[in-house]
N, C-alpha and C positions, 0 to 999 in steps of 0.2 A: 504494500499500500505506500502510495507517495504523498500521503497526509493532506491532500485537497478534500477528501471526503470527510474528514475530520472538522475542516474549517467551512464546509459549505453550510448554508442557511437551511435550517430545518424547521418549518412551520410548526406551530402547537397542534395538537391532536384535534382540537376543535375546528381547526380551519379547513374551510370548504371553497374549493376554487370555483370562481364564476365561470358558468358554461354559457353564458350570453354571448351573442356575437359582438365583435369589436367594435365601438362607435367611430373610432378614428384610425387613421393610418399611423402606425407607430413608428414609422420611419421620421425620424426628428432631426430637425435642422437647427442651426446655431440660433435661430429667431423664435423657435417653437418651444411652449412650455406645455407640459400636460399635468394638470392638477386632477388628483384623485380625492374627491369628497366624499366623507362618509356621513350620510344623514341619519338622524335618530331612528331606532328600530321602528317606531310607528308613525314614520314620516308619510305625508300622502303621497299616493301611488302616482301621482301627477309627476313626480321628480324623476320616476323610472326612465332610463334610456334617452337623457337630455343631453344635448350638446349646446354649450352657449359659449359665445365669443366676448371676453372680458376686455374692458377699456377703461381705466380708472379716470373718471371725470372729476372736476372740482367739488361736486357736491357729495362725492362719495359712492355715487351708482356705478357699478361695475358692468352691470347688463341687465337685460329683461329677456325672459322666455315665457312661452304660453305653454301649459300643461296639456295632457290629454283631454282634461275636461274643458279646455278653452279658458281656464283662469289664467290670469298674466301674474307673473312673479318677478320681482326685482332682486337682483344680487346687489348687496351694498357692502361698503366697507366703512367701519366705525374706527375713525383714527385715534379715538380717546381709549380705546380698547387695546390692550397689549395682546397682540397675535400668540396663539399656542400652536405655532407650526413648524414644521421641519421644512428647509428651503434646498432644492435640488438644483444646481447649475447645470445646465446641458453642456456638453462639449461635443465639437464637431468631429473629435475622433473616437470617442467614447461615451455616448449618450446613455444614461441609466435611468430607469424607472423607479423610483423608491416606493416606500410604503405610505402609510396613512397621513394625513395632515391633521 
């Protein structure tokens, strides 16, 4: 054994792989960011399979999307709150997709 198996990430036993079709092409470029957002367990089903383009405006609005029910949702940033997130910087030679935000 060369030791790589010992260093490999092993998810916890309760981990279940998502079998849904990919929403985006994962061929990332220098200017592409992929954010994986975990909604609360009892979230409205309107949020499932949504793709949103985000662009921070002066008023904190990042983007808007319409759910499957037709209801409109705003994605906002509250600058007064300290974010609890991990930031992943893309690399043109070795892009990596990380875990939860």
